[in-house]
N, CA and C atoms as a LAMMPS dump frame, in Angstrom:
ITEM: TIMESTEP
0
ITEM: NUMBER OF ATOMS
408
ITEM: BOX BOUNDS ff ff ff
-5.0000000000000000e+02 5.0000000000000000e+02
-5.0000000000000000e+02 5.0000000000000000e+02
-5.0000000000000000e+02 5.0000000000000000e+02
ITEM: ATOMS id mol type element x y z
1 1 1 N -171.36 155.135 -256.905
2 1 2 C -171.897 154.577 -255.679
3 1 3 C -173.223 155.26 -255.355
4 2 1 N -174.188 154.486 -254.939
5 2 2 C -175.526 154.989 -254.619
6 2 3 C -175.974 154.407 -253.279
7 3 1 N -176.509 155.277 -252.419
8 3 2 C -177.06 154.846 -251.136
9 3 3 C -178.522 155.277 -251.095
10 4 1 N -179.412 154.333 -250.801
11 4 2 C -180.843 154.625 -250.7
12 4 3 C -181.199 155.039 -249.28
13 5 1 N -182.056 156.06 -249.144
14 5 2 C -182.639 156.422 -247.854
15 5 3 C -184.087 155.939 -247.894
16 6 1 N -184.368 154.881 -247.144
17 6 2 C -185.684 154.241 -247.162
18 6 3 C -186.281 154.294 -245.76
19 7 1 N -187.529 154.747 -245.67
20 7 2 C -188.25 154.77 -244.403
21 7 3 C -189.563 154.02 -244.596
22 8 1 N -189.803 153.029 -243.753
23 8 2 C -191.034 152.223 -243.823
24 8 3 C -191.289 151.699 -245.236
25 9 1 N -190.229 151.251 -245.899
26 9 2 C -190.348 150.672 -247.231
27 9 3 C -190.508 151.677 -248.36
28 10 1 N -190.435 152.975 -248.052
29 10 2 C -190.606 154.023 -249.065
30 10 3 C -189.258 154.676 -249.351
31 11 1 N -188.899 154.759 -250.633
32 11 2 C -187.656 155.414 -251.039
33 11 3 C -187.837 156.925 -250.942
34 12 1 N -187.145 157.545 -249.993
35 12 2 C -187.228 158.986 -249.767
36 12 3 C -186.221 159.718 -250.649
37 13 1 N -184.995 159.177 -250.721
38 13 2 C -183.926 159.847 -251.461
39 13 3 C -182.834 158.852 -251.814
40 14 1 N -181.978 159.27 -252.728
41 14 2 C -180.765 158.528 -253.057
42 14 3 C -179.596 159.504 -253.008
43 15 1 N -178.468 159.024 -252.481
44 15 2 C -177.237 159.816 -252.412
45 15 3 C -176.234 159.193 -253.365
46 16 1 N -175.6 160.031 -254.175
47 16 2 C -174.654 159.559 -255.188
48 16 3 C -173.279 160.154 -254.937
49 17 1 N -172.264 159.302 -254.958
50 17 2 C -170.879 159.76 -254.903
51 17 3 C -170.269 159.489 -256.269
52 18 1 N -170.151 160.524 -257.077
53 18 2 C -169.661 160.371 -258.443
54 18 3 C -168.154 160.129 -258.493
55 19 1 N -167.48 160.241 -257.356
56 19 2 C -166.055 159.919 -257.282
57 19 3 C -165.835 158.412 -257.207
58 20 1 N -166.904 157.668 -256.962
59 20 2 C -166.796 156.216 -256.765
60 20 3 C -167.743 155.461 -257.686
61 21 1 N -167.676 155.746 -258.982
62 21 2 C -168.539 155.031 -259.919
63 21 3 C -167.707 154.208 -260.884
64 22 1 N -168.296 153.134 -261.325
65 22 2 C -167.705 152.277 -262.352
66 22 3 C -168.82 151.846 -263.282
67 23 1 N -168.585 151.964 -264.569
68 23 2 C -169.588 151.542 -265.539
69 23 3 C -170.753 152.508 -265.603
70 24 1 N -171.868 152.003 -266.103
71 24 2 C -173.077 152.804 -266.279
72 24 3 C -174.185 152.202 -265.427
73 25 1 N -174.954 153.052 -264.761
74 25 2 C -176.046 152.561 -263.916
75 25 3 C -177.198 153.556 -263.909
76 26 1 N -178.392 153.032 -263.765
77 26 2 C -179.597 153.817 -263.529
78 26 3 C -180.2 153.284 -262.233
79 27 1 N -179.79 153.835 -261.079
80 27 2 C -180.184 153.26 -259.792
81 27 3 C -181.607 153.571 -259.347
82 28 1 N -182.283 154.505 -260.012
83 28 2 C -183.653 154.806 -259.605
84 28 3 C -184.594 153.696 -260.065
85 29 1 N -185.562 153.333 -259.23
86 29 2 C -186.545 152.333 -259.65
87 29 3 C -187.316 152.839 -260.877
88 30 1 N -187.759 151.934 -261.728
89 30 2 C -188.444 152.337 -262.962
90 30 3 C -189.746 153.086 -262.691
91 31 1 N -190.344 152.903 -261.513
92 31 2 C -191.584 153.62 -261.202
93 31 3 C -191.349 154.938 -260.465
94 32 1 N -190.089 155.311 -260.248
95 32 2 C -189.783 156.579 -259.582
96 32 3 C -190.182 157.746 -260.489
97 33 1 N -190.641 158.833 -259.875
98 33 2 C -191.139 159.976 -260.639
99 33 3 C -190.03 160.828 -261.244
100 34 1 N -188.806 160.543 -260.903
101 34 2 C -187.65 161.25 -261.46
102 34 3 C -186.579 160.194 -261.671
103 35 1 N -186.005 160.145 -262.827
104 35 2 C -185.029 159.105 -263.158
105 35 3 C -183.619 159.687 -263.186
106 36 1 N -182.649 158.901 -262.71
107 36 2 C -181.262 159.354 -262.674
108 36 3 C -180.341 158.225 -263.107
109 37 1 N -179.407 158.553 -263.945
110 37 2 C -178.39 157.599 -264.377
111 37 3 C -177.035 158.269 -264.37
112 38 1 N -175.993 157.453 -264.289
113 38 2 C -174.631 157.992 -264.337
114 38 3 C -173.729 156.968 -264.995
115 39 1 N -172.565 157.397 -265.381
116 39 2 C -171.656 156.457 -266.014
117 39 3 C -170.237 156.96 -266.088
118 40 1 N -169.354 156.004 -266.213
119 40 2 C -167.944 156.266 -266.482
120 40 3 C -167.596 155.404 -267.691
121 41 1 N -167.209 156.041 -268.77
122 41 2 C -166.96 155.361 -270.034
123 41 3 C -165.456 155.28 -270.274
124 42 1 N -164.964 154.085 -270.51
125 42 2 C -163.533 153.872 -270.744
126 42 3 C -163.111 154.248 -272.163
127 43 1 N -163.927 153.888 -273.144
128 43 2 C -163.594 154.13 -274.548
129 43 3 C -164.682 154.983 -275.193
130 44 1 N -164.361 155.584 -276.324
131 44 2 C -165.354 156.375 -277.048
132 44 3 C -166.632 155.563 -277.236
133 45 1 N -167.755 156.25 -277.161
134 45 2 C -169.039 155.57 -277.298
135 45 3 C -170.045 156.546 -277.891
136 46 1 N -170.878 156.061 -278.781
137 46 2 C -171.968 156.861 -279.33
138 46 3 C -173.276 156.21 -278.898
139 47 1 N -174.118 156.99 -278.241
140 47 2 C -175.425 156.475 -277.845
141 47 3 C -176.361 156.545 -279.044
142 48 1 N -177.246 155.588 -279.154
143 48 2 C -178.178 155.526 -280.275
144 48 3 C -179.044 156.788 -280.275
145 49 1 N -179.085 157.505 -281.399
146 49 2 C -179.94 158.702 -281.473
147 49 3 C -181.396 158.332 -281.186
148 50 1 N -182.082 159.208 -280.459
149 50 2 C -183.467 158.91 -280.105
150 50 3 C -184.235 160.194 -279.815
151 51 1 N -185.539 160.088 -279.853
152 51 2 C -186.452 161.178 -279.513
153 51 3 C -187.275 160.72 -278.312
154 52 1 N -187.445 161.612 -277.346
155 52 2 C -188.303 161.3 -276.203
156 52 3 C -189.743 161.643 -276.57
157 53 1 N -190.599 160.654 -276.505
158 53 2 C -192.009 160.837 -276.851
159 53 3 C -192.717 161.683 -275.795
160 54 1 N -193.721 162.387 -276.233
161 54 2 C -194.596 163.078 -275.286
162 54 3 C -195.493 162.019 -274.642
163 55 1 N -195.428 161.946 -273.338
164 55 2 C -196.222 160.972 -272.594
165 55 3 C -196.888 161.703 -271.439
166 56 1 N -198.195 161.594 -271.337
167 56 2 C -198.899 162.234 -270.231
168 56 3 C -198.648 161.424 -268.963
169 57 1 N -198.126 162.101 -267.956
170 57 2 C -197.842 161.457 -266.675
171 57 3 C -198.522 162.252 -265.572
172 58 1 N -198.951 161.565 -264.54
173 58 2 C -199.525 162.246 -263.392
174 58 3 C -198.532 162.132 -262.241
175 59 1 N -198.073 163.285 -261.768
176 59 2 C -197.072 163.319 -260.704
177 59 3 C -197.598 164.198 -259.577
178 60 1 N -197.594 163.668 -258.356
179 60 2 C -198.127 164.405 -257.214
180 60 3 C -197.046 164.934 -256.288
181 61 1 N -195.807 164.587 -256.539
182 61 2 C -194.711 165.019 -255.677
183 61 3 C -193.72 165.855 -256.48
184 62 1 N -192.891 166.602 -255.767
185 62 2 C -191.831 167.365 -256.419
186 62 3 C -190.497 166.742 -256.042
187 63 1 N -189.833 166.162 -257.011
188 63 2 C -188.49 165.625 -256.782
189 63 3 C -187.484 166.751 -256.964
190 64 1 N -186.377 166.662 -256.238
191 64 2 C -185.332 167.683 -256.345
192 64 3 C -183.968 167.01 -256.335
193 65 1 N -183.115 167.437 -257.246
194 65 2 C -181.753 166.917 -257.335
195 65 3 C -180.787 168.021 -256.961
196 66 1 N -179.924 167.759 -255.987
197 66 2 C -178.888 168.693 -255.544
198 66 3 C -177.535 168.094 -255.888
199 67 1 N -176.639 168.902 -256.455
200 67 2 C -175.316 168.401 -256.839
201 67 3 C -174.252 169.416 -256.447
202 68 1 N -173.24 168.95 -255.733
203 68 2 C -172.132 169.811 -255.318
204 68 3 C -170.982 169.642 -256.298
205 69 1 N -170.646 170.719 -256.98
206 69 2 C -169.5 170.727 -257.888
207 69 3 C -168.228 170.785 -257.052
208 70 1 N -168.198 171.724 -256.111
209 70 2 C -167.079 171.81 -255.168
210 70 3 C -167.573 172.485 -253.898
211 71 1 N -166.982 172.106 -252.791
212 71 2 C -167.379 172.672 -251.512
213 71 3 C -168.116 171.658 -250.657
214 72 1 N -169.04 172.168 -249.834
215 72 2 C -169.769 171.295 -248.919
216 72 3 C -171.186 171.793 -248.699
217 73 1 N -172.117 170.859 -248.772
218 73 2 C -173.532 171.126 -248.518
219 73 3 C -174.019 170.09 -247.51
220 74 1 N -174.653 170.568 -246.457
221 74 2 C -175.223 169.672 -245.453
222 74 3 C -176.734 169.672 -245.656
223 75 1 N -177.286 168.484 -245.877
224 75 2 C -178.719 168.351 -246.136
225 75 3 C -179.336 167.516 -245.023
226 76 1 N -180.241 168.122 -244.278
227 76 2 C -181.023 167.385 -243.296
228 76 3 C -182.315 166.975 -243.987
229 77 1 N -182.45 165.692 -244.257
230 77 2 C -183.6 165.167 -244.996
231 77 3 C -184.787 165.023 -244.041
232 78 1 N -185.938 165.53 -244.471
233 78 2 C -187.16 165.487 -243.675
234 78 3 C -188.22 164.665 -244.396
235 79 1 N -188.99 163.913 -243.639
236 79 2 C -190.101 163.165 -244.219
237 79 3 C -191.291 164.075 -244.46
238 80 1 N -192.306 163.558 -245.126
239 80 2 C -193.52 164.346 -245.366
240 80 3 C -194.196 164.754 -244.061
241 81 1 N -193.915 164.017 -242.99
242 81 2 C -194.465 164.332 -241.675
243 81 3 C -193.627 165.374 -240.935
244 82 1 N -192.64 165.969 -241.631
245 82 2 C -191.748 167.02 -241.123
246 82 3 C -190.703 166.496 -240.151
247 83 1 N -190.644 165.187 -239.93
248 83 2 C -189.672 164.62 -239.001
249 83 3 C -188.325 164.412 -239.679
250 84 1 N -187.275 164.624 -238.897
251 84 2 C -185.904 164.437 -239.363
252 84 3 C -185.659 162.968 -239.692
253 85 1 N -185.05 162.712 -240.846
254 85 2 C -184.721 161.345 -241.25
255 85 3 C -183.227 161.097 -241.147
256 86 1 N -182.444 161.928 -241.815
257 86 2 C -181 161.698 -241.831
258 86 3 C -180.265 162.947 -242.291
259 87 1 N -179.062 163.128 -241.767
260 87 2 C -178.177 164.206 -242.226
261 87 3 C -177.235 163.628 -243.272
262 88 1 N -177.166 164.302 -244.419
263 88 2 C -176.293 163.886 -245.516
264 88 3 C -175.323 165.022 -245.795
265 89 1 N -174.035 164.709 -245.821
266 89 2 C -173.014 165.705 -246.148
267 89 3 C -172.538 165.437 -247.567
268 90 1 N -172.781 166.403 -248.441
269 90 2 C -172.347 166.304 -249.83
270 90 3 C -171.098 167.149 -250.02
271 91 1 N -170.08 166.547 -250.617
272 91 2 C -168.857 167.272 -250.946
273 91 3 C -168.628 167.156 -252.453
274 92 1 N -167.443 167.519 -252.915
275 92 2 C -167.139 167.562 -254.349
276 92 3 C -167.681 166.346 -255.101
277 93 1 N -168.437 166.61 -256.158
278 93 2 C -168.954 165.57 -257.067
279 93 3 C -169.914 164.588 -256.402
280 94 1 N -170.692 165.084 -255.464
281 94 2 C -171.721 164.255 -254.836
282 94 3 C -173.09 164.884 -255.072
283 95 1 N -174.118 164.025 -255.11
284 95 2 C -175.466 164.522 -255.334
285 95 3 C -176.487 163.799 -254.482
286 96 1 N -177.651 164.415 -254.357
287 96 2 C -178.766 163.822 -253.634
288 96 3 C -180.02 164.043 -254.469
289 97 1 N -180.767 162.982 -254.697
290 97 2 C -182.056 163.062 -255.381
291 97 3 C -183.128 162.724 -254.359
292 98 1 N -183.958 163.715 -254.023
293 98 2 C -185.018 163.503 -253.04
294 98 3 C -186.349 163.405 -253.766
295 99 1 N -187.063 162.32 -253.507
296 99 2 C -188.328 162.048 -254.178
297 99 3 C -189.532 162.629 -253.447
298 100 1 N -189.526 162.563 -252.121
299 100 2 C -190.641 163.087 -251.325
300 100 3 C -190.093 163.718 -250.06
301 101 1 N -190.931 164.494 -249.391
302 101 2 C -190.522 165.131 -248.151
303 101 3 C -189.916 166.496 -248.397
304 102 1 N -189.013 166.862 -247.526
305 102 2 C -188.371 168.166 -247.609
306 102 3 C -186.974 168.103 -247.041
307 103 1 N -186.418 169.269 -246.755
308 103 2 C -185.047 169.298 -246.268
309 103 3 C -184.69 170.668 -245.716
310 104 1 N -183.644 170.67 -244.949
311 104 2 C -182.954 171.879 -244.507
312 104 3 C -181.586 171.79 -245.15
313 105 1 N -181.137 172.882 -245.765
314 105 2 C -179.854 172.861 -246.467
315 105 3 C -178.944 173.929 -245.885
316 106 1 N -177.719 173.53 -245.585
317 106 2 C -176.681 174.453 -245.125
318 106 3 C -175.536 174.389 -246.13
319 107 1 N -175.158 175.551 -246.654
320 107 2 C -174.075 175.63 -247.639
321 107 3 C -172.859 176.283 -247.008
322 108 1 N -171.714 175.64 -247.147
323 108 2 C -170.472 176.209 -246.647
324 108 3 C -169.95 177.246 -247.639
325 109 1 N -169.159 178.167 -247.141
326 109 2 C -168.599 179.253 -247.949
327 109 3 C -167.904 178.736 -249.202
328 110 1 N -168.104 179.408 -250.317
329 110 2 C -167.46 179.132 -251.617
330 110 3 C -167.962 177.852 -252.284
331 111 1 N -169.039 177.269 -251.788
332 111 2 C -169.578 176.052 -252.399
333 111 3 C -170.201 176.38 -253.754
334 112 1 N -169.897 175.538 -254.742
335 112 2 C -170.525 175.638 -256.065
336 112 3 C -171.436 174.43 -256.215
337 113 1 N -172.678 174.688 -256.608
338 113 2 C -173.649 173.603 -256.709
339 113 3 C -174.708 173.955 -257.741
340 114 1 N -175.518 172.957 -258.078
341 114 2 C -176.722 173.242 -258.847
342 114 3 C -177.843 172.352 -258.347
343 115 1 N -179.067 172.757 -258.671
344 115 2 C -180.237 171.966 -258.3
345 115 3 C -181.194 171.912 -259.478
346 116 1 N -181.9 170.808 -259.556
347 116 2 C -182.889 170.596 -260.607
348 116 3 C -184.171 170.133 -259.929
349 117 1 N -185.281 170.772 -260.279
350 117 2 C -186.581 170.386 -259.723
351 117 3 C -187.546 170.116 -260.858
352 118 1 N -188.555 169.328 -260.543
353 118 2 C -189.622 169.081 -261.494
354 118 3 C -190.476 170.322 -261.651
355 119 1 N -190.905 170.581 -262.838
356 119 2 C -191.814 171.682 -263.109
357 119 3 C -193.168 171.129 -263.5
358 120 1 N -194.105 171.975 -263.782
359 120 2 C -193.978 173.43 -263.741
360 120 3 C -193.982 173.945 -262.298
361 121 1 N -193.49 175.182 -262.139
362 121 2 C -193.43 175.828 -260.829
363 121 3 C -194.622 176.77 -260.705
364 122 1 N -195.456 176.545 -259.712
365 122 2 C -196.675 177.338 -259.529
366 122 3 C -196.522 178.428 -258.471
367 123 1 N -195.318 178.643 -257.988
368 123 2 C -195.075 179.651 -256.962
369 123 3 C -194.868 179.017 -255.602
370 124 1 N -194.134 179.741 -254.768
371 124 2 C -193.744 179.224 -253.459
372 124 3 C -194.953 178.828 -252.603
373 125 1 N -195.963 179.657 -252.543
374 125 2 C -197.111 179.375 -251.674
375 125 3 C -197.857 178.112 -252.086
376 126 1 N -197.848 177.801 -253.343
377 126 2 C -198.532 176.609 -253.841
378 126 3 C -197.651 175.375 -253.708
379 127 1 N -196.357 175.556 -253.886
380 127 2 C -195.403 174.454 -254.036
381 127 3 C -194.826 173.91 -252.732
382 128 1 N -194.693 174.762 -251.716
383 128 2 C -194.02 174.327 -250.48
384 128 3 C -194.443 175.189 -249.307
385 129 1 N -194.072 174.741 -248.107
386 129 2 C -194.296 175.543 -246.91
387 129 3 C -193.097 175.368 -245.985
388 130 1 N -192.846 176.388 -245.164
389 130 2 C -191.723 176.355 -244.228
390 130 3 C -192.093 175.545 -242.991
391 131 1 N -191.079 174.939 -242.39
392 131 2 C -191.275 174.2 -241.146
393 131 3 C -190.265 174.69 -240.122
394 132 1 N -190.645 174.595 -238.862
395 132 2 C -189.707 174.895 -237.79
396 132 3 C -188.79 173.69 -237.66
397 133 1 N -187.494 173.941 -237.642
398 133 2 C -186.561 172.814 -237.609
399 133 3 C -185.634 172.942 -236.416
400 134 1 N -185.81 172.058 -235.451
401 134 2 C -184.903 171.997 -234.303
402 134 3 C -184.72 170.543 -233.879
403 135 1 N -184.749 169.664 -234.87
404 135 2 C -184.735 168.219 -234.598
405 135 3 C -183.354 167.662 -234.291
406 136 1 N -182.299 168.456 -234.49
407 136 2 C -180.956 167.918 -234.233
408 136 3 C -180.389 168.567 -232.995
């Protein structure tokens, strides 16, 4: 299951519940700067062997994928204008892919998670800035 967070026609993020998937899907638009797919396979399957070509791409945003293995993560999604968009609660086997903007993240005790970001990483001062958050 995939839910899009769209503001003024712009895809800000997608929320995935991996507990509610059937079949194979790639819900990210083909022009999105970060691609995500998921699947549930009923029978053995071999994917066609392939090599990913080196392709020069120009990317101006940093996408970030958050995934909760177990526990609870509360993500307050923020737009590029620093305004609150939506609160997303991720629990076991749920993920959020944010394409633009930022977020405030609260992790509950004993939560296991991972995150993936686009590189290269040029350091905190170059890559991001802190915002005052009291929008809720």
